Each structure stands twice: as C-alpha cells, then as structure tokens.
C-alpha positions in Angstrom: 4.9 25.3 18.6 1.2 25.9 19.0 -0.7 23.8 16.3 -4.0 25.3 15.4 -4.5 24.5 11.7 -4.1 21.3 9.7 -4.1 21.1 5.9 -5.5 17.7 4.8 -4.2 16.5 1.5 -6.5 14.9 0.2 -9.7 13.8 2.0 -10.6 10.4 0.6 -12.5 7.9 2.7 -9.6 7.5 5.2 -8.4 11.1 5.1 -11.8 12.6 5.7 -12.4 10.4 8.8 -9.0 11.5 10.2 -9.9 15.1 9.4 -13.1 14.7 11.3 -11.2 13.4 14.3 -9.1 16.6 14.3 -12.0 18.9 13.7 -13.9 17.4 16.7 -10.8 18.1 18.8 -11.2 21.8 18.0 -8.6 22.2 15.3 -9.1 24.1 12.1 -8.9 21.5 9.3 -8.6 23.0 5.8 -8.4 21.3 2.4 -8.3 22.2 -1.3 -11.2 21.3 -3.5 -9.6 22.3 -6.8 -9.6 19.2 -9.1 -11.4 17.0 -6.6 -14.5 15.0 -7.3 -18.0 15.6 -6.1 -17.7 12.6 -3.8 -14.6 14.0 -2.2 -16.4 17.4 -1.7 -19.3 15.6 0.0 -17.0 13.7 2.4 -15.1 16.9 3.3 -18.3 18.8 4.0 -19.6 15.9 6.2 -16.3 15.9 8.1 -16.5 19.6 8.9 -13.5 20.6 6.8 -13.0 24.1 5.5 -12.4 24.5 1.8 -9.7 27.0 0.7 -9.8 26.1 -2.9 -6.2 25.5 -3.8 -3.3 23.6 -2.2 -1.2 26.7 -2.0 -3.9 28.6 0.0 -4.3 25.6 2.3 -0.6 25.4 3.0 -0.3 29.1 3.6 -2.4 28.9 6.8 -1.3 25.4 7.9 0.9 24.5 10.9 0.7 20.8 9.7 0.2 19.4 6.3 -1.2 15.8 6.5 -0.8 13.6 3.4 -3.3 10.8 3.0 -3.4 9.6 -0.6 -2.9 6.4 -2.7 0.8 5.2 -2.3 1.8 5.9 -5.9 1.0 9.6 -5.4 2.8 10.1 -2.1 6.2 11.3 -3.5 4.6 13.5 -6.2 2.4 15.2 -3.6 5.4 15.8 -1.4 7.1 17.4 -4.3 4.1 19.6 -4.9 4.1 20.7 -1.3 7.8 21.4 -1.4 7.3 23.4 -4.5 5.1 25.8 -2.6 7.9 26.4 -0.1 6.0 24.8 2.8 8.0 25.1 6.1 5.6 23.6 8.7 5.3 20.0 9.8 4.6 17.5 7.0 3.1 14.2 8.0 3.1 11.5 5.4 0.5 8.8 6.5 0.6 6.8 3.3 1.2 3.1 2.8 4.7 3.4 1.4 8.0 1.7 1.9 10.5 3.0 4.5 12.8 4.2 1.8 10.0 6.0 0.0 9.1 7.6 3.3 12.7 8.8 3.7 12.6 10.2 0.2 9.4 12.1 1.0 11.2 13.4 4.1 14.2 14.6 2.1 11.9 16.2 -0.4 9.9 18.3 2.0 13.0 18.9 4.2 14.8 20.7 1.4 12.0 23.3 1.4 12.4 23.7 5.2 9.6 21.5 6.5 9.9 19.2 9.5 9.0 15.6 8.6 7.0 13.0 10.5 6.5 9.5 9.0 3.1 7.9 9.6 1.5 4.5 9.1 -2.2 3.8 9.5 -3.4 0.4 10.6 -7.2 -0.2 10.7 -10.3 1.2 8.9 -11.3 4.8 8.7 -11.6 6.0 12.3 -15.3 6.5 12.5 -15.4 4.8 15.8 -12.9 4.4 18.6 -10.7 1.5 19.3 -10.2 0.1 15.8 -7.5 2.3 14.1 -4.0 3.4 15.0 -1.6 5.9 13.5 2.0 5.0 14.1 4.4 7.9 14.0 8.2 8.2 13.7 10.8 11.0 13.2 10.7 14.7 13.8 8.1 16.2 16.1 6.2 12.9 16.3 5.0 13.6 19.9 3.4 16.9 19.0 1.5 15.2 16.2 0.5 12.3 18.4 -0.9 14.7 21.0 -3.4 16.2 18.5 -5.4 13.0 18.5 -5.6 12.3 22.2 -9.2 11.4 23.1 -10.2 11.0 19.4 -11.3 7.9 17.5 -7.7 7.5 16.1 -5.1 6.2 18.6 -1.6 7.4 18.0 1.6 5.6 18.8 4.8 7.5 18.7 7.6 5.0 18.1 10.5 7.2 19.2 12.4 6.0 16.1 13.8 7.6 12.9 11.5 8.4 10.0 10.8 5.2 8.1 10.0 3.1 11.2 6.2 3.9 11.1 6.1 3.0 7.4 8.0 -0.2 8.2 5.3 -1.2 10.8 2.6 -0.6 8.2 4.4 -2.5 5.5 5.0 -5.5 7.7 1.4 -5.6 8.9 -0.1 -5.2 5.4 2.4 -7.7 3.9 0.6 -10.4 5.9 -3.1 -9.2 5.9 -3.4 -8.0 2.3 -0.8 -10.4 1.0 -2.6 -13.3 2.6 -5.9 -12.1 1.1 -4.3 -12.1 -2.4 -2.7 -15.5 -1.9 -5.9 -17.2 -0.7 -7.9 -15.7 -3.6 -5.3 -17.0 -6.0 -5.5 -20.4 -4.4 -9.3 -20.5 -4.8 -8.9 -19.6 -8.4 -6.4 -22.4 -9.0 -8.6 -24.9 -7.2 -11.5 -23.9 -9.4 -9.4 -24.1 -12.5 -8.3 -27.6 -11.7 -11.7 -28.8 -10.5 -10.7 -29.6 -7.0 -12.3 -26.7 -5.0 -14.7 -29.0 -3.2 -11.9 -31.3 -2.1 -9.8 -28.4 -1.0 -12.6 -26.8 1.1 -13.3 -30.2 2.7 -9.6 -30.6 3.6 -9.4 -27.0 5.0 -12.3 -27.7 7.3 -10.5 -30.8 8.6 -7.0 -29.4 9.0 -7.2 -25.6 8.7 -10.6 -24.5 10.3 -11.5 -21.0 9.3 -9.3 -20.7 6.2 -12.3 -21.4 3.9 -14.1 -18.3 5.2 -10.8 -16.3 5.2 -10.4 -17.2 1.5 -13.8 -15.4 0.8 -12.7 -12.1 2.3 -11.6 -11.0 -1.2 -15.3 -10.5 -2.2 -15.7 -7.8 0.4 -12.3 -6.2 -0.5 -12.5 -6.4 -4.3 -14.0 -3.0 -4.9 -11.1 -1.3 -3.2 -8.4 -3.7 -4.4 -7.2 -1.0 -6.9 -5.9 1.0 -3.9 -3.7 -1.9 -2.9 -1.7 -2.2 -6.2 0.8 0.5 -5.3 0.9 -0.7 -1.7 1.9 -4.2 -2.7 4.6 -2.7 -4.9 5.9 -0.6 -2.0 5.9 -3.7 0.2 7.9 -5.6 -2.4 10.4 -2.7 -2.5 10.6 -2.9 1.3 11.5 -6.6 1.2 14.0 -6.1 -1.6 15.7 -3.2 0.2 16.2 -5.6 3.2 17.8 -8.2 1.0 14.6 -10.3 0.9 12.7 -11.5 -2.2 9.9 -9.2 -3.2 8.3 -11.3 -5.8 5.4 -12.5 -3.7 4.0 -9.0 -3.2 4.6 -8.1 -6.8 2.4 -11.0 -7.7 -0.2 -9.8 -5.2 -0.1 -6.4 -7.0 -0.7 -8.1 -10.3 -3.7 -10.0 -8.7 -5.2 -6.8 -7.3 -4.7 -5.1 -10.7 -6.9 -7.8 -12.2 -9.7 -6.7 -9.9 -9.7 -3.1 -10.9 -12.9 -3.7 -12.9 -14.8 -4.0 -9.6 -13.8 -0.4 -8.5 -17.1 1.2 -9.6 -19.3 -1.6 -8.3 -22.2 -0.8 -6.0 -22.3 -4.3 -4.4 -19.6 -6.8 -3.6 -18.9 -9.3 -6.4 -19.4 -13.0 -5.9 -16.4 -15.3 -5.3 -16.9 -16.8 -8.7 -16.8 -13.3 -10.3 -13.6 -12.5 -8.5 -11.8 -15.8 -9.4 -12.9 -15.4 -13.0 -11.3 -11.9 -13.1 -8.1 -13.3 -11.6 -7.9 -16.0 -14.2 -8.9 -13.7 -17.1 -5.3 -12.7 -18.1 -3.6 -14.8 -20.8 -1.9 -17.8 -19.4 1.9 -17.7 -19.4 4.3 -20.6 -19.3 5.8 -21.2 -15.9 9.6 -20.6 -15.7 10.1 -24.4 -15.4 7.9 -25.1 -18.4 9.7 -22.4 -20.5 13.1 -23.8 -19.6 12.1 -27.3 -20.4 10.6 -26.2 -23.7 13.8 -24.4 -24.6 16.0 -27.4 -23.7 13.9 -29.7 -25.8 14.0 -27.3 -28.8 17.8 -27.0 -28.7 18.5 -30.6 -27.7 20.4 -29.4 -24.7 20.7 -31.6 -21.6 21.0 -30.4 -18.0 24.4 -31.2 -16.6 24.7 -32.2 -12.9 27.5 -31.5 -10.6 29.8 -28.5 -9.7 32.5 -29.6 -12.2 30.0 -29.5 -15.1 28.8 -26.1 -14.1 32.4 -24.8 -13.9 33.1 -26.2 -17.4 30.1 -24.5 -18.9 31.0 -21.2 -17.2 34.6 -21.4 -18.6 33.2 -22.2 -22.0 30.9 -19.2 -22.0 33.8 -17.0 -20.8 36.0 -18.1 -23.7 33.2 -17.5 -26.2 32.7 -14.0 -24.8 36.4 -13.2 -25.0 36.6 -14.3 -28.6 33.6 -12.1 -29.4 
C-alpha cells in the first residue's frame, strides 16, 4: 500500500508536533478544524497541516487516520471514525490501557479498518532523540517507516495490538505515578509540620529525591491530561490481577490540580500542595473501622476458629432472612 495522506485526529500539542514530522517527510497531513479551538488552529497552521473542515472529509482522503487525543476520548473518537465507514489504517497513539486499545481495534475493525496500537513516550517531538512511538499489531512496519529520519523514533514491537499501550502504561505508571506520590508526600509533610526534617533526611539517604518531589510544579498545568491516563493505568493493573488503587489515587490527586490548567506560569510548590490538601478530609479505612467498632461495642476476634464461627453465624442469619 502506498501511503500518501494522513488524517490527524486531533492536533493538540503532541499531535501537531507529530503531524509536523510527517509533513516534513513529504506526506500530505490533513485535519478537521470544525469545533476546534483557535489555539488548535494556530498549532495546525504552524505544523503545515491542511484543513479540510470536517472529520468526514479528512477521512475520505486519508490512507492513515492517526488518533492523538486525551485518553478518555480515545474510544469515542474510534467510534466516530468507524461511524464514517473508514477502511484505511487506524493508528491509536493515546495513553490507554491494553484492553482499551484492543476495544478501539475491534471498533474500527468492524468498519473495515486495519488497526495499529501506538504508545508515545517522551515530549512532543520538536527535536530529535527525545521521543519514541511504540507500535504493535496490524501493518505496524508500514506506519513505522513513515517516520524514518524524523524527530520521532518509531519502534515496531512485532507483537499483537495492546503491546504498545502496555509499554506506555508501564512507563507512565512509574514516571507520572511517582510524581503524584512525591507531591502527596510533600503535602503530608507540610500538613504535619515535618517538611524540613524530611528534606534533610532525603539529602542524607535519598539524594535527588528532594528535587524530584518539586517536578510537580512544572507539570501542574497539564496534570488534567493525566487524570484519564492514571485511570487507564489502574485498569491495566487490575486486568493483570494487580491492585489498581495506587493509580486511582494518583488520578484523584491530578484532578485536584485542574485549577492550574489555565495558568500562564508554573505554580509554586506551596500552591500545589495546598490544592492537593484542599479536598475535605475523609477518615482512613482503619479509623472508620475503629470508630464503628467503638460505637457498636464490638471486639475484634483473633484466630481462624473465631473467623469461621462468625462466618457461620452470618450464614445462618442470612438463611433465616
């Protein structure tokens, strides 16, 4: 198949930079301005993209449709593309779970499209050597070849769809998950009045962690983009039989930073930790359990035999009911 035209859906900061890579390689890169913001239009023009107005018109001329959008919109966008009867190559390069990626593949496949799963690691590829696009499933090699010599390195995994998304999920589970955890740790230390002691201990036993814990100030304005990504990572863990609660908590933390989205300058660490602590405090599970036991006068019973007796008692009560 000779690939000449790529429909980019939709050119945000990352997507427009990827589109520019393809345009500089001599491909025709089209997009749809309908419903898009003035900022998106400016990025598309700067990247050398051709505006065809509507998604339908863009898909009509495209050999490849490239989806780069916030994670929570990935499946809906795939359904929209499928609804137009698109039969070319559909590349999903969003930060979604492997299972969501496979759902996207099934969705566009029903309309006749070939599916390639993608996972982007690194910043928008405005310079070479910093960003990689992992690819898996379908004609991954053909897609990879489009970027040869561009600022975006492509790595075809030779694996089924879902593998590229899994690489991205595992990578971001650590990088963005750790950023959330360290921000929460700083907020807790401030709340308890031990931040100075914690920073001094980190310098002694964990050099560099003090600086790493301040990265959140640089990332706060785009933390809103990571809410859905953390939820997708949590789903990835749970699908593998692993607990996903840590990254659901990270999603909650990033949700508390949404107020910084429209900021023109990075907030201070104090502003970030204040936003993190702003939500009403909730009792911990242990505190809630202890409170309930004290109210009812119940006592915890140790030992397997005691647990079995309680289970049998509950079973008899249910049968009588």
